[in-house]
C-alpha positions as CSV (number, residue, x, y, z in Angstrom):
1,M,-81.2,-27.7,-104.9
2,K,-82.4,-31.1,-105.7
3,A,-85.3,-32.3,-107.9
4,T,-86.7,-35.7,-108.7
5,Q,-87.4,-37.5,-111.7
6,K,-91.1,-37.2,-111.1
7,D,-90.9,-33.5,-111.0
8,F,-89.7,-33.5,-114.5
9,L,-92.2,-35.9,-115.8
10,R,-94.9,-33.3,-114.8
11,G,-92.9,-30.5,-116.4
12,V,-90.2,-28.1,-115.4
13,P,-90.1,-27.8,-111.7
14,A,-90.6,-24.2,-110.2
15,S,-87.1,-24.4,-108.6
16,A,-85.6,-24.8,-112.0
17,R,-86.5,-21.0,-112.6
18,Q,-84.0,-19.9,-110.0
19,A,-81.1,-21.9,-111.0
20,G,-78.3,-21.1,-113.4
21,I,-76.4,-24.5,-113.2
22,F,-78.2,-27.7,-113.9
23,F,-76.6,-31.2,-113.4
24,F,-78.8,-34.2,-114.6
25,C,-77.3,-37.5,-114.0
26,G,-78.3,-41.2,-113.6
27,P,-78.6,-44.5,-115.6
28,D,-81.4,-43.0,-117.7
29,E,-79.6,-40.7,-120.1
30,A,-82.7,-40.2,-122.3
31,G,-84.4,-39.0,-119.3
32,A,-81.7,-36.6,-118.3
33,S,-81.3,-35.3,-121.8
34,A,-85.0,-34.7,-122.1
35,A,-85.1,-32.9,-119.0
36,A,-82.3,-30.8,-120.1
37,Q,-84.3,-30.0,-123.2
38,R,-87.3,-29.0,-121.1
39,V,-85.1,-26.6,-119.0
40,I,-83.6,-24.9,-122.1
41,A,-87.2,-24.5,-123.7
42,A,-88.3,-22.8,-120.4
43,L,-85.4,-20.3,-120.4
44,P,-86.8,-16.7,-121.0
45,D,-84.3,-16.3,-123.9
46,P,-82.1,-19.5,-124.5
47,G,-80.3,-17.8,-127.4
48,E,-77.2,-19.4,-128.9
49,R,-76.4,-23.0,-127.8
50,V,-72.7,-23.7,-127.1
51,E,-72.0,-27.4,-126.9
52,I,-68.9,-28.6,-124.8
53,T,-67.8,-32.2,-124.1
54,G,-66.9,-33.3,-120.6
55,A,-63.5,-34.3,-122.0
56,D,-62.7,-30.7,-123.3
57,L,-63.5,-29.4,-119.6
58,K,-61.4,-32.0,-118.0
59,R,-58.5,-30.8,-120.1
60,D,-59.3,-27.2,-119.5
61,P,-61.4,-26.5,-116.4
62,A,-61.3,-22.7,-117.2
63,L,-63.1,-23.3,-120.6
64,L,-66.6,-23.5,-119.1
65,G,-66.3,-20.1,-117.3
66,D,-64.8,-18.4,-120.5
67,E,-67.6,-19.6,-122.6
68,A,-70.5,-18.9,-120.1
69,R,-69.2,-15.3,-119.8
70,S,-68.4,-14.6,-123.4
71,A,-70.8,-12.7,-125.6
72,S,-72.4,-14.4,-128.5
73,L,-70.9,-13.2,-131.8
74,F,-74.1,-11.3,-132.4
75,G,-74.5,-10.1,-129.0
76,D,-77.6,-12.3,-128.3
77,K,-78.1,-14.5,-125.4
78,R,-76.4,-17.9,-125.0
79,H,-76.6,-21.3,-123.0
80,I,-74.0,-23.9,-122.5
81,Y,-74.8,-27.4,-122.9
82,V,-72.2,-30.0,-121.5
83,R,-72.4,-33.7,-122.2
84,A,-70.0,-35.3,-119.8
85,S,-69.3,-38.6,-118.4
86,G,-68.7,-39.2,-114.5
87,D,-67.3,-36.1,-112.9
88,E,-65.5,-34.8,-115.9
89,A,-67.0,-31.4,-115.3
90,H,-66.4,-31.3,-111.6
91,D,-63.2,-28.9,-111.7
92,A,-64.8,-26.8,-114.5
93,V,-68.0,-26.1,-112.4
94,K,-65.9,-25.4,-109.3
95,V,-63.9,-22.9,-111.1
96,L,-67.1,-21.2,-112.6
97,I,-68.5,-21.0,-109.1
98,E,-65.4,-19.6,-107.6
99,T,-64.8,-16.9,-110.4
100,G,-68.4,-15.8,-110.1
101,E,-68.1,-15.3,-106.2
102,A,-65.0,-13.4,-106.9
103,G,-66.6,-11.0,-109.0
104,G,-66.3,-12.6,-112.5
105,G,-69.7,-11.5,-113.7
106,E,-72.9,-12.9,-114.8
107,A,-72.7,-16.2,-116.7
108,A,-75.0,-17.8,-119.1
109,P,-77.0,-20.8,-118.1
110,V,-75.0,-24.2,-118.0
111,V,-76.8,-27.5,-118.6
112,I,-74.8,-30.7,-117.8
113,V,-76.0,-34.1,-118.8
114,A,-73.5,-36.5,-117.0
115,T,-73.7,-40.2,-117.9
116,S,-72.2,-42.7,-115.4
117,A,-72.7,-40.0,-112.7
118,T,-75.0,-40.1,-109.8
119,D,-76.5,-37.7,-107.2
120,K,-73.6,-38.9,-104.9
121,S,-70.9,-37.8,-107.4
122,R,-68.5,-35.0,-106.3
123,T,-70.2,-32.5,-108.9
124,A,-73.7,-33.3,-107.5
125,K,-72.4,-32.8,-103.9
126,L,-70.9,-29.4,-105.1
127,L,-74.1,-28.3,-106.5
128,E,-77.0,-29.6,-104.5
129,K,-77.1,-27.4,-101.4
130,R,-76.6,-24.2,-103.8
131,A,-79.7,-21.9,-104.4
132,D,-78.5,-21.3,-107.9
133,A,-78.0,-24.8,-109.0
134,L,-80.4,-27.8,-109.5
135,V,-79.2,-31.5,-109.5
136,A,-81.6,-34.4,-110.6
137,M,-81.0,-38.1,-111.0
138,F,-82.8,-40.2,-113.6
139,H,-83.6,-43.9,-113.5
140,P,-84.9,-46.0,-116.3
141,P,-88.7,-45.3,-116.1
142,D,-91.4,-47.8,-116.2
143,L,-94.3,-48.0,-118.6
144,A,-96.8,-46.2,-116.4
145,A,-94.3,-43.2,-115.7
146,V,-93.6,-42.6,-119.3
147,A,-97.2,-43.0,-120.4
148,S,-98.0,-40.4,-117.9
149,A,-95.1,-38.3,-119.3
150,V,-96.7,-38.8,-122.8
151,R,-100.2,-37.5,-121.6
152,A,-98.4,-34.4,-120.2
153,M,-96.7,-33.9,-123.5
154,A,-100.0,-34.2,-125.3
155,D,-101.6,-31.7,-123.0
156,G,-99.1,-29.3,-123.8
157,A,-99.6,-29.7,-127.5
158,G,-103.4,-29.7,-127.4
159,L,-103.9,-33.4,-127.8
160,R,-106.5,-35.2,-125.7
161,L,-105.2,-38.9,-125.3
162,G,-106.6,-42.0,-123.8
163,G,-104.6,-44.2,-121.4
164,D,-104.3,-47.0,-124.0
165,L,-102.9,-44.7,-126.6
166,A,-100.5,-43.1,-124.3
167,E,-99.3,-46.5,-123.2
168,R,-98.9,-47.5,-127.0
169,I,-96.9,-44.5,-127.7
170,A,-94.6,-45.1,-124.7
171,R,-94.1,-48.7,-125.8
172,A,-93.3,-47.7,-129.3
173,A,-90.6,-45.2,-128.2
174,G,-89.0,-47.9,-126.2
175,L,-89.9,-45.8,-123.1
176,D,-87.6,-43.1,-124.4
177,V,-89.3,-39.8,-123.5
178,R,-87.3,-38.1,-126.2
179,L,-88.6,-40.4,-128.9
180,A,-92.0,-40.3,-127.1
181,Q,-92.2,-36.4,-127.8
182,S,-91.4,-36.9,-131.3
183,E,-94.5,-39.3,-131.7
184,V,-96.6,-36.7,-129.8
185,T,-95.5,-33.9,-132.0
186,K,-96.2,-35.9,-135.3
187,L,-99.6,-36.8,-133.9
188,A,-100.3,-33.2,-133.0
189,L,-99.5,-32.2,-136.5
190,Y,-101.8,-34.9,-138.0
191,C,-104.7,-33.9,-135.9
192,D,-104.2,-30.2,-136.4
193,A,-104.1,-29.9,-132.6
194,D,-103.0,-26.7,-130.9
195,P,-103.3,-25.7,-127.1
196,Q,-105.9,-23.2,-128.0
197,A,-107.8,-25.5,-130.1
198,P,-107.4,-28.9,-128.3
199,R,-108.2,-32.1,-130.3
200,S,-108.9,-35.7,-129.4
201,A,-106.6,-38.4,-130.9
202,T,-107.5,-41.8,-131.3
203,L,-105.7,-45.2,-131.8
204,E,-106.7,-45.0,-135.5
205,D,-105.0,-41.5,-135.9
206,Y,-101.8,-43.0,-134.6
207,D,-102.1,-45.9,-136.7
208,A,-102.4,-43.5,-139.8
209,I,-99.1,-41.8,-138.9
210,G,-97.6,-45.2,-137.8
211,A,-98.4,-46.8,-141.0
212,S,-95.8,-44.6,-142.9
213,S,-93.4,-44.2,-139.8
214,E,-93.3,-47.8,-139.3
215,E,-91.1,-48.2,-142.4
216,D,-88.8,-45.5,-141.3
217,G,-88.3,-46.3,-137.6
218,F,-85.1,-47.2,-136.0
219,N,-85.9,-51.0,-135.4
220,P,-85.0,-52.6,-138.8
221,L,-81.7,-50.8,-138.6
222,V,-81.2,-51.7,-134.8
223,N,-82.2,-55.5,-135.6
224,A,-79.8,-55.8,-138.7
225,V,-76.9,-54.5,-136.6
226,L,-77.4,-56.4,-133.4
227,G,-78.6,-59.4,-135.2
228,G,-75.4,-59.6,-137.2
229,E,-77.3,-59.4,-140.4
230,T,-74.4,-57.9,-142.4
231,S,-76.0,-58.6,-145.8
232,R,-78.9,-56.3,-144.8
233,L,-76.8,-53.5,-143.3
234,P,-76.0,-51.4,-146.5
235,E,-79.7,-51.2,-147.5
236,E,-80.3,-50.2,-143.9
237,I,-77.7,-47.6,-143.9
238,R,-78.7,-46.4,-147.2
239,R,-82.4,-45.9,-145.7
240,L,-81.0,-44.1,-142.8
241,R,-79.4,-41.4,-145.0
242,E,-82.4,-41.2,-147.4
243,L,-84.9,-40.4,-144.4
244,G,-82.4,-38.4,-142.5
245,L,-82.7,-40.4,-139.2
246,N,-80.6,-38.7,-136.5
247,P,-77.4,-40.5,-135.9
248,V,-77.4,-39.9,-132.2
249,G,-81.1,-41.1,-132.1
250,V,-79.9,-44.5,-133.7
251,A,-77.2,-44.6,-131.1
252,L,-79.6,-44.0,-128.4
253,V,-81.9,-46.9,-129.6
254,L,-79.2,-49.1,-129.8
255,E,-78.1,-48.5,-126.1
256,R,-81.6,-49.2,-125.0
257,R,-81.7,-52.3,-126.7
258,A,-78.2,-53.3,-125.3
259,A,-79.4,-52.2,-121.9
260,L,-82.5,-54.4,-122.4
261,L,-80.4,-57.4,-123.3
262,A,-78.4,-56.8,-120.0
263,Q,-81.5,-56.7,-118.0
264,I,-82.6,-59.8,-119.5
265,A,-79.4,-61.4,-118.7
266,A,-79.6,-60.2,-115.1
267,R,-83.1,-61.8,-114.8
268,I,-82.6,-65.1,-116.4
269,G,-78.7,-65.6,-116.8
270,A,-76.5,-65.8,-119.8
271,N,-77.8,-69.5,-120.6
272,G,-81.4,-68.6,-119.7
273,K,-84.3,-68.7,-122.5
274,I,-86.6,-65.8,-123.2
275,P,-89.4,-68.0,-124.1
276,S,-89.5,-69.5,-120.5
277,L,-90.5,-66.1,-119.2
278,G,-94.1,-65.3,-118.4
279,Q,-96.0,-62.7,-120.3
280,G,-96.1,-60.4,-117.1
281,E,-92.2,-60.9,-116.7
282,K,-91.7,-60.0,-120.5
283,A,-94.0,-57.0,-120.4
284,Q,-92.0,-55.7,-117.2
285,L,-88.7,-56.2,-118.9
286,G,-90.1,-54.4,-122.2
287,I,-90.1,-57.4,-124.4
288,F,-93.3,-56.8,-126.5
289,F,-94.7,-59.3,-129.1
290,R,-93.8,-57.5,-132.2
291,E,-90.0,-57.4,-131.4
292,E,-89.8,-60.6,-129.2
293,R,-88.5,-62.9,-132.0
294,A,-85.6,-60.3,-132.8
295,I,-84.8,-59.7,-129.2
296,T,-84.5,-63.5,-128.5
297,Q,-82.3,-63.9,-131.5
298,Q,-80.1,-61.1,-130.4
299,F,-79.9,-62.2,-126.8
300,E,-78.5,-65.7,-127.8
301,R,-76.1,-64.0,-130.1
302,W,-74.8,-61.4,-127.6
303,M,-74.5,-64.0,-124.8
304,Q,-71.9,-65.9,-126.9
305,P,-68.2,-65.8,-125.7
306,A,-66.5,-62.5,-126.8
307,E,-63.5,-64.8,-127.9
308,R,-62.6,-68.5,-127.8
309,K,-62.3,-69.8,-124.3
310,S,-63.2,-66.4,-122.9
311,R,-65.4,-65.9,-120.0
312,A,-66.7,-62.7,-121.0
313,V,-69.6,-62.5,-123.3
314,K,-69.9,-60.3,-126.4
315,L,-72.3,-57.9,-124.4
316,E,-69.7,-56.9,-122.1
317,R,-67.8,-55.5,-125.2
318,L,-70.9,-53.8,-126.7
319,I,-72.1,-51.8,-124.1
320,P,-68.9,-49.6,-123.6
321,R,-68.4,-49.6,-127.3
322,L,-71.9,-48.0,-127.9
323,T,-71.1,-45.5,-125.1
324,E,-68.0,-44.3,-126.8
325,M,-69.7,-44.3,-130.3
326,H,-72.3,-42.0,-128.8
327,R,-69.7,-39.7,-127.5
328,N,-67.9,-39.5,-130.8
329,L,-71.0,-38.7,-132.6
330,M,-71.9,-35.9,-130.3
331,A,-68.2,-34.4,-130.7
332,N,-68.1,-34.9,-134.5
333,S,-71.6,-33.7,-135.5
334,Q,-70.5,-32.9,-139.2
335,A,-69.1,-36.5,-139.8
336,S,-71.8,-38.3,-137.7
337,E,-73.3,-40.2,-140.6
338,L,-70.1,-41.5,-141.8
339,L,-68.8,-42.2,-138.3
340,L,-72.1,-44.0,-137.3
341,A,-71.9,-46.1,-140.6
342,Q,-68.5,-47.3,-139.8
343,E,-69.2,-48.3,-136.3
344,L,-72.4,-50.0,-137.1
345,T,-70.6,-52.1,-139.7
346,R,-67.9,-53.1,-137.1
347,I,-70.6,-54.1,-134.4
348,A,-72.7,-56.0,-137.1
349,R,-69.6,-58.0,-138.2
350,F,-68.7,-58.7,-134.5
351,A,-72.3,-59.9,-133.7
352,A,-72.0,-62.3,-136.9
353,K,-68.7,-63.9,-135.6
354,R,-69.3,-67.4,-134.2
């Protein structure tokens, strides 16, 4: 079965309740991951979560079936969460299906988030016509789509939001539906909202929680790293640890900023100037007033040659480096803070080089 991005912006599609294997792909990794979390939350009994990387499955295709048909340590239910790249999980999914059809027994739900894959990939083709599987592809959303999703999140939390506030939350989250969900959750707690006792939220309410969260947001750290501000970096890393900011969340925001810089380059060229864009073009790209100065400075820095006499610009080195960092953080959760600090330092130093 196939579903669309719009289906998940409205909630969990009914077809998802019939599936046991989920394959979420496309260029919007944030949207795919958010859909995966919605599916898991909608399971009657999600139980224990077992995380596997695509690289592990590529090395051992039988691993997925073994884990999906193994009992939890305490005999509880379990679900399998796979973070893969491209078609890394294809052979493992094929083995899982074949062993099931041969009488291998019931398997736990398997949710796969595959970056760099599309609905034309081999894994998607393997699953899309099956009644027990669901495939969905996610594209970077626009402001209206994320604002609509924010209102749906708010409805589920017992919050009544106006359109202006929903758009403001969407912008503050950088159009990342996971970060937007976090903002809605904080706002619901502040307003003491509940689905059984709905409350209306105002811009003033959001300002009240924003006053304290502004300081502990991701942007100061992102700006220090991508701006090559190495002198500010130790303080920002210390703040990251003190406030318990999620290392994977930091990676996601860095990836989104790098993607924004790439979109700007595609629009105006490596030698273009952001101030030459009209206000409508800036809004369409996601360049908002508060961050415009930092984004402009970062764009100019990352459009510089990666090396002397090189035609490649620094940004071409940054994007794959961030993808690799994200993968390492997911695979080494216990050491994620140390790994993140080391990688952020390397990126900041590379950005600072002239």
